[in-house]
N, C-alpha and C positions, 0 to 999 in steps of 0.2 A: 520107277514106281515109288521107291522110298521117298524121293524128293517131293513127289506129288502129295503123298500122305502127310509129310511134314508141313508143307505149305497149306494144305487144307486144314490141318489142326490149328496152325497159327491164325488163319483167317477166322475159324470158328471161335477161337479164344478172343480175338479182338471184337468180333460181333457180340459175344456174350457180355464183355465189359461195356461196350457201347449200349447194349440193351438195358443193362442195369442203370446206367446213367440216364437213359431215356425214361425209365420209370420215375426216377427222381424229378427229371425235367417235366415230364407229363403232368405231375401233380402239383408242381410248384406254383402254378398260376391259379389254383383253386382256392376259394375262400375257406379259411380254417385249416389250411395246410401250409406249414413253414418248412423251407428247405435251406440248409446251411452247408456250404462247402468251405473247407479249410485246406489250403494247399500246403505242400511240403515247405515252400519258402516261408509262409506265414507261421508254420509250426516252429521253424528255426528261429524266428524273431522273438518268440516268447521265452525269456530266460527263466531259469529256476522254477519250473512248474512243479507244484506240490498239490496233491489232493489228500487231505488228512495227513497221515504220517508217511505217505508214499511219495517218493521223488519220481515223478513220471517223465522227467526230462529224458531219461534213457529210452523210454518207450517212444516218446514223441520224435526223437531223432531217427527212429527206424521206420517212421510212417511216410508214405507217399502222399496220402490225403486222408481226410476225415470227412464223411458226408453224414448229415443228420436230417432226417425227415420226421416232422411231428405233425400228426393229423389230429386236430381237436374238434373236427366236424363229425359227430357221431353217425350221421347218415352216410358218410363216405369211408368210414373205417374199414368195413368189410371189403369194399372194392379196392382200396389202396393196398390192404394186406394181401388180397388175392393176387394183385399185380406183382407185388414185391416177391411173394413166395413162388409165383410162377417163374419169374426171371431167375430166382435163386436155384430152383430145381432144374430148370432148363440149362443153366450154366454149369451144372455139375457140383454145386455146393451140397454138402451133407450136414445134417443136423448133428451137432456134437453135444448139445444140451437142450432138453425140453422140460419145462416146468409148467404145470397147470395148478392153479389155485382156485378152487370153487367153480370148476367147470371150464368150458372152452373160452369163456369171455375174458379170463385173466390168465394170460400165458406169457412166458418168456422163452424164446428160442434163440440159440446161438448157432449160426451156420459157419462152416469153414470150407475154403476152397484154395487149393494150391494154384497160384497164378503163373509163376515162373519157377525157375530152379530154386531160388532162395526167397521168393515172395509168397506171401499168404494174404488171403482176404478173409476177414471175420465180419459177420453181420449179426447184430443183435436186433431181434424183432420182439417188441414188448407191447402187449395190448391189455386193456382193462375193460373192454367192451365199448366204452365211449371215446377212448383215445388210443392212438397208435404212435409208437416211437420206433424209428429204425436208425441204427447207428452202424455205419459202414467204415471199416478200417482196412487200409491196404498198405502193405509194405513188407519189410524184412522181419516184422514182428512175429514171434512164435508164441505158442501156448506157454512155454517155459518162462518167457519174458513177463507175461501177464501173471502167471502163478507166483513168481518171485516178488511181486509187489505186496506191500502190507496196506491194503486199503482200509 
């Protein structure tokens, strides 16, 4: 019985990861939507990464991938955001930060989900009413790693 539960949980987790990728893939062919995928290998090829005063090479070395979705089509922002948030909540992600400025149209949300024993997934969803940006980070990155940077 335990073995069946473990296999079912693993299958569910793999389906959730695939579903989130499907959301990115679904919208990548739409006008006004840009999707970028940066693999672990590509992240390793970029030496001495610095953003402002922060040396983010340490963070980059802990990432499995970075996915970025940017929707500049104001008519599609609501639908894309709904798809992204549906997949996040269905996948067990929890909101760890929620900021609203001037109502529901200007929001920043950060989601977290434990993927494996030492792996985490962080997703930033930012909207300003006319534009949506989603940044997905997955790897052995922790909140402490992010907190210790001086951006």
